[in-house]
C-alpha positions as CSV (number, residue, x, y, z in Angstrom):
1,E,-7.7,37.6,-22.3
2,T,-10.0,34.9,-23.6
3,L,-7.0,32.6,-24.3
4,F,-5.8,33.3,-20.7
5,N,-9.2,32.4,-19.3
6,N,-9.4,29.2,-21.3
7,L,-5.9,28.2,-20.2
8,W,-6.8,29.0,-16.6
9,N,-10.0,26.9,-16.8
10,Q,-8.3,24.0,-18.6
11,L,-5.6,23.7,-16.0
12,N,-8.2,24.0,-13.3
13,I,-5.9,26.4,-11.4
14,R,-8.6,28.1,-9.6
15,T,-9.9,24.9,-8.0
16,R,-6.4,23.9,-7.1
17,V,-5.7,27.2,-5.5
18,Q,-9.0,27.1,-3.6
19,S,-8.2,23.6,-2.4
20,F,-4.8,24.7,-1.1
21,A,-6.4,27.7,0.6
22,F,-8.9,25.5,2.4
23,R,-6.1,23.2,3.6
24,F,-4.2,26.2,4.7
25,S,-7.1,27.5,6.7
26,E,-7.7,24.1,8.3
27,S,-4.1,24.0,9.5
28,F,-4.4,27.5,11.1
29,I,-5.7,26.1,14.4
30,S,-2.7,23.8,14.6
31,F,-0.5,26.8,13.8
32,L,-2.1,28.8,16.7
33,R,-1.5,25.8,19.0
34,D,2.2,25.7,18.1
35,V,2.4,29.5,18.7
36,M,1.0,29.0,22.2
37,M,3.6,26.3,22.9
38,V,6.3,28.8,21.9
39,V,4.9,31.5,24.2
40,L,4.6,29.0,27.1
41,F,8.1,27.7,26.5
42,I,9.6,31.3,26.6
43,I,7.6,32.1,29.8
44,F,8.8,29.1,31.6
45,L,12.3,29.6,30.4
46,L,12.3,33.2,31.8
47,L,10.9,31.9,35.1
48,E,13.6,29.3,35.3
49,L,16.5,31.5,34.3
50,G,17.7,32.3,37.8
51,H,17.6,28.6,38.9
52,F,19.2,27.6,35.6
53,R,22.2,29.8,36.3
54,K,22.8,28.0,39.6
55,R,22.4,24.6,38.0
56,V,24.9,25.5,35.3
57,E,27.4,26.7,37.9
58,I,27.2,23.4,39.7
59,A,27.3,21.3,36.5
60,F,30.1,23.1,34.6
61,E,32.1,24.9,37.3
62,K,35.2,22.6,36.9
63,F,35.1,23.1,33.1
64,L,34.5,26.8,33.1
65,H,36.9,27.7,35.9
66,G,34.8,30.5,37.3
67,G,33.5,31.8,34.0
68,V,29.9,30.7,34.5
69,T,28.7,34.3,35.3
70,N,30.4,35.7,32.2
71,M,28.9,32.9,30.0
72,M,25.4,33.4,31.3
73,D,25.6,37.2,31.0
74,T,26.7,36.7,27.4
75,I,23.8,34.4,26.7
76,V,21.2,36.7,28.2
77,V,22.6,39.8,26.3
78,Q,22.7,38.0,23.0
79,I,19.3,36.4,23.2
80,T,17.6,39.5,24.6
81,R,19.1,41.7,21.8
82,Y,18.1,39.2,19.1
83,L,14.5,38.7,20.3
84,S,13.9,42.4,21.0
85,I,15.1,43.5,17.5
86,K,13.2,40.6,15.9
87,F,10.1,41.6,17.8
88,F,10.0,45.2,16.8
89,L,11.0,44.5,13.2
90,S,8.4,41.8,12.9
91,L,5.8,44.2,14.4
92,A,6.7,46.9,11.9
93,T,6.4,44.4,9.0
94,A,3.1,43.2,10.3
95,I,1.7,46.7,10.7
96,I,2.9,47.7,7.2
97,V,1.4,44.6,5.6
98,G,-1.8,44.8,7.6
99,V,-2.5,48.4,6.7
100,A,-1.6,47.9,3.0
101,L,-3.8,44.8,2.7
102,K,-6.6,46.7,4.3
103,I,-6.2,49.5,1.7
104,I,-6.0,47.0,-1.2
105,G,-9.2,45.3,0.0
106,L,-7.9,41.8,0.9
107,D,-10.1,39.9,3.3
108,F,-8.9,39.3,6.9
109,P,-6.0,41.8,6.9
110,L,-5.6,41.6,10.7
111,V,-5.2,37.8,10.5
112,W,-2.6,38.1,7.8
113,A,-0.7,40.7,9.8
114,V,-0.6,38.4,12.8
115,I,0.6,35.5,10.6
116,V,3.3,37.7,9.1
117,F,4.4,38.9,12.6
118,I,4.8,35.3,13.9
119,L,6.4,33.8,10.8
120,N,9.0,36.6,10.6
121,F,10.6,35.1,13.7
122,I,11.7,32.2,11.4
123,P,14.8,33.5,9.5
124,T,14.3,33.7,5.7
125,L,11.8,30.8,5.4
126,G,9.2,32.4,7.5
127,S,8.8,35.6,5.4
128,I,8.7,33.5,2.3
129,A,6.0,31.3,3.7
130,A,3.9,34.3,4.8
131,G,4.3,35.9,1.4
132,V,3.3,32.8,-0.5
133,G,0.2,32.4,1.7
134,V,-1.0,36.0,1.2
135,I,-0.4,36.0,-2.5
136,I,-2.3,32.7,-3.0
137,F,-5.2,34.0,-1.0
138,S,-5.2,37.2,-3.1
139,I,-5.4,35.2,-6.3
140,V,-8.4,33.3,-5.0
141,Q,-10.2,36.5,-3.9
142,F,-9.4,38.9,-6.8
143,Y,-9.1,36.7,-9.9
144,P,-9.6,37.6,-12.8
145,N,-8.7,41.2,-11.7
146,P,-4.9,41.3,-11.8
147,V,-4.4,44.8,-10.4
148,P,-5.0,44.1,-6.7
149,I,-3.0,40.8,-7.0
150,V,0.0,42.8,-8.3
151,W,-0.4,45.3,-5.5
152,V,-0.4,42.4,-2.9
153,V,2.8,40.9,-4.5
154,S,4.5,44.3,-4.4
155,V,3.6,44.9,-0.8
156,M,4.8,41.5,0.4
157,F,8.0,41.7,-1.7
158,G,8.7,45.3,-0.7
159,A,8.1,44.8,3.0
160,N,10.3,41.7,3.2
161,V,13.1,43.2,1.1
162,I,13.3,46.6,2.9
163,I,12.9,45.3,6.5
164,G,14.2,41.7,6.2
165,N,17.2,42.3,3.8
166,V,18.1,45.9,4.5
167,L,17.1,47.1,8.0
168,E,17.5,43.9,9.9
169,P,21.1,43.2,8.8
170,K,22.1,46.8,9.6
171,I,20.5,46.7,13.0
172,Q,21.4,43.2,14.0
173,G,24.9,43.4,12.5
174,D,27.0,40.4,13.2
175,H,26.4,40.4,17.0
176,L,25.0,36.8,17.0
177,G,28.2,35.6,15.2
178,L,26.5,32.7,13.4
179,S,27.3,31.5,9.9
180,P,24.3,31.8,7.5
181,F,24.8,28.1,6.6
182,V,24.7,27.2,10.3
183,I,21.4,29.2,10.6
184,L,19.9,27.2,7.7
185,V,21.1,23.9,9.2
186,S,19.8,24.8,12.6
187,L,16.4,25.6,11.2
188,M,16.3,22.1,9.6
189,G,17.6,20.4,12.8
190,W,15.5,22.1,15.4
191,G,12.5,22.1,13.0
192,W,12.8,18.3,12.6
193,L,13.2,17.9,16.4
194,W,10.4,20.3,17.6
195,G,8.4,21.2,14.5
196,F,7.2,24.8,14.3
197,V,8.4,25.5,17.8
198,G,11.9,24.4,16.8
199,L,11.8,26.8,13.8
200,I,11.0,29.7,16.0
201,L,13.7,28.8,18.6
202,A,16.4,27.6,16.2
203,V,18.6,30.7,16.2
204,P,18.4,31.4,20.0
205,M,19.1,27.7,20.9
206,T,22.0,27.6,18.4
207,V,23.4,30.8,19.9
208,V,23.3,29.3,23.4
209,V,25.1,26.2,22.2
210,K,27.8,28.3,20.5
211,I,28.4,30.5,23.6
212,I,28.6,27.4,25.9
213,C,31.2,25.8,23.6
214,E,33.1,29.0,23.5
215,H,33.5,29.0,27.2
216,I,34.4,25.3,27.7
217,P,38.1,24.3,27.1
218,G,38.4,21.9,24.3
219,L,35.1,22.9,22.6
220,E,36.3,26.2,21.3
221,P,36.8,24.7,17.7
222,V,33.1,23.8,17.7
223,S,32.2,27.4,18.6
224,I,34.4,28.7,15.8
225,M,32.9,26.3,13.2
226,L,29.4,27.5,14.2
227,G,30.4,31.2,13.9
228,S,30.6,33.5,11.0
229,Y,33.9,34.7,9.4
230,R,33.7,38.0,11.3
231,A,33.2,36.2,14.6
232,A,36.0,33.8,13.9
233,A,38.4,36.6,12.8
234,G,37.3,38.8,15.8
235,T,36.8,41.8,13.7
236,T,34.0,44.3,13.1
237,D,32.4,45.2,9.8
238,S,34.4,48.4,9.5
239,E,37.7,46.7,10.2
240,I,37.0,44.0,7.6
241,A,36.0,46.8,5.1
242,E,39.3,48.5,5.7
243,K,41.3,45.3,5.2
244,E,39.5,44.5,2.0
245,S,40.1,48.0,0.6
């Protein structure tokens, strides 16, 4: 233990972790601002949805040959399903994490629960970022006691694995029809374009692009390239399992 403490002090890890925690807290206001931008964007998008349908009909009627209604209905169903499932799973993750952190004794469990809820809307990268932030804060608070730190790591890892890697794939299935690689690239592209707002909206916006390409003659190959294997093959999970067996 003495050797560990000496090594810890020599590497000045505690000071570095504290410095990172302070920078993280300073950027929290900017984070909340971006969240408000996302909320406002979604509100105005919903308000404009009816007028947007009419504008799409006028702009693309000669390309879609009467398929505007079908395309818009598909977009609404896909996006609504994705956001609703994402909302309830993110809420469940946030509640589990918040209650667990409260029991462990970590400071500001409600704040961390809100952060987990919001970041879970970013596929893969969001849950990792939330987990790293909580774990670093737990190290700052609980060092040199390793027990609560281990519990925090276990809670974050367990919640993300069970909900993010087990429940969500089973519930969402392959209804979005997006390739995992395309999702990663879309996160980079929309994130570069719109920052944090782009990360939140990356998947819904990419789904919209895919569906539009799917309904415009000549752009079907683009839709296929954006889609997953199951979407391209036009088969369900059970059908693919039967073929592979």
